[in-house]
Legacy VTK file of the C-alpha trace (Angstrom):
# vtk DataFile Version 3.0
C-alpha trace
ASCII
DATASET POLYDATA
POINTS 459 float
-30.159 -8.453 -15.376
-30.396 -6.335 -18.528
-32.515 -7.781 -21.298
-30.098 -6.380 -23.827
-27.642 -9.010 -22.548
-30.002 -11.599 -23.737
-30.520 -10.334 -27.153
-27.035 -10.594 -28.483
-24.161 -13.127 -28.220
-25.421 -14.300 -24.830
-28.314 -16.056 -26.607
-27.667 -19.759 -27.352
-26.886 -19.993 -31.032
-28.979 -23.207 -31.331
-31.853 -24.452 -33.367
-34.206 -26.317 -31.165
-34.505 -29.845 -32.430
-36.305 -32.949 -31.250
-35.214 -36.600 -31.860
-38.596 -38.310 -32.464
-39.095 -40.539 -29.427
-35.575 -39.914 -28.102
-36.851 -39.149 -24.690
-39.427 -37.505 -22.596
-38.824 -33.990 -24.313
-40.819 -30.895 -25.430
-37.931 -28.370 -26.239
-38.493 -25.214 -28.095
-35.434 -23.295 -27.463
-36.017 -20.582 -29.978
-39.488 -19.739 -28.524
-38.096 -19.528 -25.017
-35.125 -17.379 -26.199
-37.611 -14.971 -27.999
-39.338 -14.344 -24.783
-36.137 -12.968 -23.048
-37.237 -9.552 -23.915
-39.962 -9.713 -21.416
-39.395 -7.925 -18.022
-36.971 -9.836 -15.850
-38.654 -11.583 -13.069
-42.217 -10.952 -14.330
-43.706 -14.048 -15.572
-46.219 -13.780 -18.468
-49.836 -14.591 -18.094
-48.971 -18.229 -19.397
-46.742 -18.832 -16.378
-49.226 -19.826 -13.787
-48.574 -21.873 -10.684
-49.149 -25.690 -11.101
-50.135 -27.933 -8.280
-50.549 -31.529 -9.302
-53.325 -33.558 -7.648
-51.484 -36.904 -7.824
-48.209 -37.051 -5.753
-45.507 -34.955 -4.151
-45.446 -31.675 -2.210
-47.185 -28.483 -3.240
-45.113 -25.603 -4.420
-47.342 -22.683 -3.488
-46.612 -19.692 -5.638
-47.922 -16.827 -3.538
-45.042 -16.450 -1.318
-42.461 -17.645 -3.674
-43.546 -15.246 -6.392
-42.247 -12.441 -4.232
-38.867 -14.006 -3.578
-35.868 -12.178 -4.606
-33.579 -13.186 -7.505
-32.051 -16.501 -6.975
-28.390 -17.512 -8.017
-28.917 -20.869 -9.710
-26.248 -23.478 -10.818
-27.879 -25.786 -13.434
-25.864 -29.016 -13.774
-26.362 -31.234 -16.927
-24.305 -33.934 -18.489
-24.835 -32.270 -21.930
-25.942 -28.865 -22.924
-26.758 -27.151 -26.261
-25.454 -27.097 -28.902
-24.224 -30.540 -27.978
-26.942 -32.907 -28.671
-27.611 -36.422 -27.511
-31.347 -37.012 -27.522
-33.620 -34.275 -26.098
-33.004 -33.924 -22.376
-29.862 -31.737 -23.195
-32.106 -29.376 -25.329
-34.545 -29.261 -22.510
-31.647 -28.072 -20.232
-31.161 -25.099 -22.631
-34.969 -24.255 -22.478
-34.946 -24.186 -18.703
-31.650 -22.246 -18.312
-32.798 -19.595 -20.773
-36.344 -19.473 -19.155
-34.970 -19.086 -15.649
-32.608 -16.119 -16.869
-35.772 -14.541 -18.664
-37.458 -14.674 -15.284
-34.546 -12.636 -13.737
-32.592 -15.352 -12.111
-28.754 -15.499 -12.453
-28.235 -18.896 -13.981
-24.710 -20.391 -14.432
-24.465 -23.748 -16.172
-21.901 -26.403 -15.340
-21.625 -29.028 -17.968
-19.315 -30.994 -20.326
-18.055 -30.275 -23.947
-15.507 -28.310 -25.704
-15.738 -24.533 -25.088
-17.061 -22.588 -28.079
-16.520 -18.996 -29.067
-20.255 -18.618 -29.407
-21.089 -20.026 -25.918
-22.853 -17.660 -23.619
-20.653 -16.355 -20.799
-22.876 -18.233 -18.278
-21.976 -21.541 -19.693
-19.019 -23.411 -18.172
-17.858 -26.609 -19.928
-15.348 -27.685 -17.268
-16.724 -31.160 -16.926
-16.009 -34.324 -18.733
-18.026 -37.432 -19.192
-16.840 -40.611 -17.527
-17.498 -42.550 -20.730
-18.618 -40.914 -23.976
-22.075 -41.604 -25.298
-21.875 -44.185 -28.266
-19.622 -46.289 -26.335
-20.697 -49.229 -24.124
-21.079 -48.197 -20.540
-18.899 -51.176 -19.297
-17.478 -51.297 -15.759
-16.724 -47.812 -14.893
-15.968 -48.097 -11.269
-12.259 -47.475 -11.541
-12.923 -44.323 -14.029
-15.361 -42.848 -11.481
-12.664 -42.746 -8.828
-10.571 -40.410 -10.988
-13.601 -38.648 -12.203
-14.632 -37.939 -8.572
-11.372 -36.126 -7.816
-11.511 -34.075 -11.006
-15.112 -33.221 -10.765
-14.848 -32.242 -7.114
-12.022 -29.752 -7.881
-14.024 -28.233 -10.770
-17.083 -28.056 -8.630
-15.235 -26.238 -5.691
-13.800 -23.721 -8.205
-17.106 -23.149 -9.892
-18.854 -22.573 -6.402
-15.997 -20.356 -5.161
-16.662 -18.058 -8.359
-20.366 -18.050 -8.580
-21.564 -18.610 -5.032
-24.928 -20.368 -6.070
-27.920 -20.225 -3.820
-29.071 -23.510 -5.170
-28.077 -26.033 -7.916
-30.634 -27.516 -10.251
-29.474 -31.170 -11.209
-30.640 -32.500 -14.397
-29.491 -35.805 -16.087
-26.083 -36.983 -14.970
-25.899 -40.058 -17.084
-22.265 -40.970 -18.097
-21.188 -38.084 -15.740
-21.751 -39.516 -12.349
-22.855 -38.051 -9.021
-19.667 -36.365 -8.115
-20.884 -32.734 -8.542
-23.909 -32.943 -6.353
-21.930 -35.053 -3.796
-19.363 -32.047 -3.553
-22.270 -29.496 -3.686
-23.598 -31.233 -0.634
-20.308 -30.873 1.327
-20.151 -27.210 0.362
-23.574 -26.674 1.648
-25.290 -25.855 -1.724
-28.836 -27.174 -1.595
-29.906 -29.070 -4.695
-33.173 -29.509 -6.583
-33.418 -32.604 -8.994
-35.197 -32.984 -12.156
-35.887 -36.764 -12.751
-37.267 -36.892 -16.226
-36.430 -40.599 -16.814
-34.784 -43.438 -14.729
-31.105 -42.171 -15.322
-30.457 -42.257 -11.484
-30.788 -46.137 -11.553
-27.483 -46.270 -13.447
-25.834 -45.322 -10.155
-27.712 -47.905 -8.110
-25.007 -49.928 -5.752
-24.555 -53.585 -6.750
-27.409 -53.620 -9.479
-27.088 -57.210 -10.574
-29.891 -59.725 -9.871
-27.533 -62.495 -9.259
-26.536 -62.917 -5.666
-22.967 -63.814 -6.298
-22.537 -60.767 -8.625
-24.035 -58.426 -6.053
-21.746 -59.726 -3.318
-18.746 -59.107 -5.591
-20.032 -55.657 -6.353
-20.458 -54.768 -2.826
-16.935 -55.732 -2.149
-15.661 -53.676 -4.986
-18.000 -50.645 -4.234
-16.118 -49.703 -0.894
-14.165 -46.577 -0.174
-13.235 -44.646 -3.234
-14.894 -47.153 -5.432
-18.181 -46.277 -4.125
-17.914 -43.063 -6.179
-19.941 -44.780 -9.096
-23.019 -45.285 -6.696
-25.342 -42.960 -5.025
-23.858 -43.779 -1.657
-23.378 -40.573 0.243
-25.933 -38.618 -1.924
-29.208 -37.207 -0.869
-32.147 -35.971 -2.997
-34.109 -33.982 -0.576
-36.362 -32.348 -3.261
-37.089 -33.374 -6.905
-39.484 -33.093 -9.675
-40.564 -36.032 -11.770
-43.103 -36.205 -14.858
-45.018 -39.051 -13.354
-45.589 -41.190 -10.131
-44.479 -44.125 -12.322
-40.757 -42.741 -12.429
-40.914 -42.003 -8.629
-42.092 -45.640 -7.973
-39.426 -47.114 -10.065
-36.718 -45.081 -8.452
-37.927 -45.902 -4.972
-38.200 -49.597 -5.819
-34.676 -49.426 -6.888
-33.649 -47.917 -3.598
-32.870 -44.379 -4.765
-32.332 -41.925 -1.749
-35.376 -39.696 -2.593
-36.893 -37.165 -0.314
-39.914 -35.122 -1.446
-40.813 -35.565 -4.926
-43.385 -33.656 -6.822
-45.203 -34.662 -9.995
-45.606 -32.332 -12.937
-45.636 -33.487 -16.590
-43.055 -31.716 -18.841
-45.871 -30.644 -21.075
-46.326 -28.978 -24.364
-45.522 -25.481 -25.558
-48.987 -24.121 -26.313
-47.382 -21.251 -28.233
-46.007 -23.750 -30.759
-48.689 -26.438 -30.822
-51.928 -24.495 -31.392
-55.304 -26.049 -31.463
-56.604 -26.336 -35.083
-60.252 -26.110 -36.140
-62.211 -29.354 -35.302
-62.474 -31.778 -38.178
-64.326 -35.125 -38.727
-62.519 -38.440 -39.231
-62.381 -39.074 -42.908
-63.048 -42.228 -44.775
-59.297 -42.446 -45.820
-57.703 -41.336 -42.662
-54.039 -40.101 -42.399
-52.511 -41.735 -39.315
-49.415 -40.363 -37.600
-46.631 -42.078 -35.592
-43.923 -39.900 -34.066
-41.017 -41.646 -32.210
-37.648 -43.220 -32.188
-37.639 -46.286 -34.369
-36.801 -48.826 -31.864
-38.771 -51.955 -30.987
-39.857 -50.678 -27.594
-41.749 -47.856 -29.393
-44.043 -50.166 -31.136
-44.191 -48.588 -34.664
-44.629 -52.210 -35.968
-48.052 -52.293 -34.094
-49.136 -49.149 -36.047
-47.934 -50.786 -39.476
-49.955 -53.844 -38.556
-53.093 -51.824 -37.689
-52.703 -49.997 -41.102
-52.440 -53.434 -42.726
-55.789 -54.459 -41.034
-57.530 -51.350 -42.056
-56.539 -51.595 -45.654
-57.601 -55.232 -45.784
-60.988 -54.038 -44.526
-61.172 -51.717 -47.553
-60.286 -48.364 -45.475
-57.906 -46.591 -47.712
-55.785 -45.455 -44.721
-52.185 -44.208 -44.711
-49.536 -44.090 -42.191
-46.898 -41.527 -41.598
-43.693 -42.262 -39.690
-41.871 -39.530 -38.166
-38.627 -40.609 -36.789
-35.280 -42.302 -37.307
-33.548 -45.210 -35.547
-32.033 -48.661 -35.624
-35.397 -50.379 -36.287
-36.082 -48.767 -39.524
-35.005 -51.532 -41.832
-37.037 -54.125 -39.962
-40.123 -51.843 -40.014
-39.758 -51.363 -43.703
-39.589 -55.133 -44.153
-42.783 -55.644 -42.124
-44.652 -53.087 -44.138
-43.426 -55.045 -47.335
-44.416 -58.260 -45.987
-47.936 -56.993 -45.023
-48.291 -55.408 -48.403
-48.704 -51.800 -47.287
-45.337 -50.453 -48.108
-46.921 -47.974 -50.665
-49.189 -46.744 -47.872
-46.389 -45.747 -45.474
-44.924 -42.416 -45.719
-41.416 -42.356 -43.969
-40.904 -38.759 -42.974
-37.400 -39.438 -41.334
-36.210 -36.962 -38.757
-38.408 -33.907 -38.391
-37.038 -30.767 -36.689
-39.068 -29.862 -33.604
-39.943 -26.547 -35.137
-41.649 -28.224 -37.959
-43.461 -30.903 -35.863
-46.617 -28.957 -35.346
-47.377 -28.767 -38.935
-47.038 -32.494 -39.334
-49.562 -33.036 -36.500
-51.858 -30.614 -38.210
-51.658 -32.431 -41.564
-53.012 -35.747 -40.104
-56.222 -37.121 -38.729
-55.498 -39.482 -35.871
-52.277 -40.013 -33.769
-51.159 -43.663 -32.895
-49.161 -44.334 -29.760
-48.228 -47.811 -29.496
-45.308 -47.734 -27.193
-44.413 -50.993 -25.505
-41.997 -49.225 -23.292
-42.950 -48.160 -19.749
-42.761 -44.671 -20.619
-41.643 -42.225 -17.946
-44.610 -40.140 -19.198
-44.609 -39.644 -22.898
-44.994 -36.448 -24.814
-45.832 -36.967 -28.480
-49.471 -37.990 -27.641
-49.719 -34.769 -25.690
-48.465 -32.594 -28.605
-50.989 -34.397 -30.778
-53.799 -33.529 -28.339
-52.678 -29.915 -28.228
-53.111 -29.667 -32.012
-56.430 -31.433 -31.921
-55.829 -34.960 -32.959
-57.656 -37.942 -31.382
-55.223 -40.109 -29.924
-55.242 -44.091 -30.008
-52.722 -45.469 -27.485
-51.162 -48.284 -25.700
-50.918 -46.682 -22.250
-47.731 -47.714 -20.689
-45.788 -46.403 -17.659
-46.421 -42.815 -16.824
-48.629 -42.397 -19.723
-51.361 -44.428 -17.767
-51.612 -41.651 -15.353
-52.657 -39.281 -18.161
-54.556 -41.280 -20.693
-58.042 -42.274 -19.902
-60.017 -44.783 -22.119
-63.001 -43.145 -23.995
-62.394 -40.000 -21.868
-59.518 -38.353 -23.703
-58.135 -41.208 -25.657
-58.986 -44.731 -27.010
-56.670 -47.140 -24.927
-55.793 -50.434 -26.779
-53.747 -53.545 -26.227
-52.617 -54.509 -29.640
-52.872 -53.955 -33.413
-56.446 -55.581 -33.702
-57.858 -53.165 -31.155
-55.939 -50.166 -32.672
-57.386 -50.722 -35.988
-60.879 -51.249 -34.337
-60.520 -47.946 -32.526
-59.751 -46.119 -35.727
-62.874 -47.608 -37.352
-64.832 -46.600 -34.270
-63.666 -42.936 -34.536
-64.933 -43.000 -38.190
-68.314 -44.256 -37.134
-68.727 -41.975 -34.152
-68.075 -38.438 -34.829
-69.301 -37.300 -31.487
-66.839 -39.543 -29.732
-64.066 -38.011 -31.817
-65.068 -34.598 -30.973
-65.304 -35.572 -27.159
-61.813 -36.961 -27.165
-60.297 -33.902 -28.863
-62.032 -31.600 -26.388
-60.868 -33.704 -23.470
-57.432 -33.888 -24.902
-57.161 -30.089 -25.033
-58.295 -29.869 -21.419
-55.818 -32.290 -20.201
-52.832 -30.332 -21.993
-54.093 -26.974 -20.744
-54.696 -28.059 -17.145
-52.016 -30.580 -16.497
-49.479 -30.824 -19.230
-48.396 -27.553 -20.580
-44.647 -26.462 -20.710
-45.281 -23.128 -19.151
-46.446 -24.653 -15.897
-43.577 -27.117 -15.915
-41.009 -24.155 -16.164
-42.954 -22.286 -13.477
-42.770 -25.380 -11.291
-38.980 -25.540 -11.626
-38.519 -22.013 -10.668
-40.603 -22.524 -7.630
-38.763 -25.851 -6.758
-35.374 -23.826 -6.939
-36.812 -21.067 -4.828
-38.005 -23.492 -2.204
-34.577 -25.136 -2.139
-32.746 -21.882 -1.711
-35.175 -20.542 1.041
-34.837 -23.704 2.940
-30.910 -23.531 2.961
LINES 1 460
459 0 1 2 3 4 5 6 7 8 9 10 11 12 13 14 15 16 17 18 19 20 21 22 23 24 25 26 27 28 29 30 31 32 33 34 35 36 37 38 39 40 41 42 43 44 45 46 47 48 49 50 51 52 53 54 55 56 57 58 59 60 61 62 63 64 65 66 67 68 69 70 71 72 73 74 75 76 77 78 79 80 81 82 83 84 85 86 87 88 89 90 91 92 93 94 95 96 97 98 99 100 101 102 103 104 105 106 107 108 109 110 111 112 113 114 115 116 117 118 119 120 121 122 123 124 125 126 127 128 129 130 131 132 133 134 135 136 137 138 139 140 141 142 143 144 145 146 147 148 149 150 151 152 153 154 155 156 157 158 159 160 161 162 163 164 165 166 167 168 169 170 171 172 173 174 175 176 177 178 179 180 181 182 183 184 185 186 187 188 189 190 191 192 193 194 195 196 197 198 199 200 201 202 203 204 205 206 207 208 209 210 211 212 213 214 215 216 217 218 219 220 221 222 223 224 225 226 227 228 229 230 231 232 233 234 235 236 237 238 239 240 241 242 243 244 245 246 247 248 249 250 251 252 253 254 255 256 257 258 259 260 261 262 263 264 265 266 267 268 269 270 271 272 273 274 275 276 277 278 279 280 281 282 283 284 285 286 287 288 289 290 291 292 293 294 295 296 297 298 299 300 301 302 303 304 305 306 307 308 309 310 311 312 313 314 315 316 317 318 319 320 321 322 323 324 325 326 327 328 329 330 331 332 333 334 335 336 337 338 339 340 341 342 343 344 345 346 347 348 349 350 351 352 353 354 355 356 357 358 359 360 361 362 363 364 365 366 367 368 369 370 371 372 373 374 375 376 377 378 379 380 381 382 383 384 385 386 387 388 389 390 391 392 393 394 395 396 397 398 399 400 401 402 403 404 405 406 407 408 409 410 411 412 413 414 415 416 417 418 419 420 421 422 423 424 425 426 427 428 429 430 431 432 433 434 435 436 437 438 439 440 441 442 443 444 445 446 447 448 449 450 451 452 453 454 455 456 457 458
């Protein structure tokens, strides 16, 4: 594939954005597109094989690196410039990176076709239920969607003859495309960056009588909503936590490898070490929702200031919880010490990290893996965190972060970092090593390529 084709209209006309906390995402599409001038199929020195020690199969790169170009179909519920919360932007990064590596990538997604769409993007699919509307009971809608999407998929396969399909999030789209791909003999590789697959769990109600009714309804054509008849022979997840949650829900998983999505080390560069000042600037980055725990950070701020520490807190993000959080800050008397940054474009986020002294990660949600604390580590901030979900697999108390349980402990941890500069330096160093060794974006993209090549070769 000629690189000139990637340097004109075929490039996605997108500014890569990040919705703070809107998912497990590290998407820097512009950086990926700027690498499209590299020799096709020749990964840069940054693109090394990643083999995780925690779970799943090993994708050995020695033989796969010699594989010929693969014809890849990438299926996603949304694709740039349509934007819902980060996963879609990641789809753009993955597609562009695979093309830069010399593979033929064709995208099958939803939305209205645009004049500036690359020729390799097909928007022939339609969401079963638009985002922003209640999911509701979609069983009957999925019956019709199954017929339409099967026809679209057959036409797509006839035209492009993919060797493998990489399946991303199909939330609000359904499993009709991969079900049809299986019938056509196209192998699939799945990216499970969150628990979206559980939306297709058969008879999900906890109440026995509701489950019984659902089982009666979800027979024959009405089973189209569920994962019945689907097989996920190989997949990639950012944490063992996600795998466990999906298996506990009965998802039909085969081999699943673990590789954190990771940080773009080109964008998030390590700054020079610095001590924790007497008046630390603390940072929260995330969607403003109760599950993200920004109120815990505000309470920790109040405790620090009550103890004569002139700390400040910056909040980068937007969301439905903002009014309540502002009210909490006012009630605690720290509203003047909170800087509300609002939405910050992902291209500007590294500079925000660099301008602060400590990163607070107070999430209550069982995170699939989490990303913002890894970005902070890459830049060189010490991290104080409530380790939940997949984040527990990466955060180690007093090794690469200070792990806390509540606002009291969070405030105490910041004070400890002030008192113990050697501990601060050790946490920053270990955080750098964690991101470099286990959580950088280049390795994640390399692993996706290997996963797709493995699936194609196994067909």
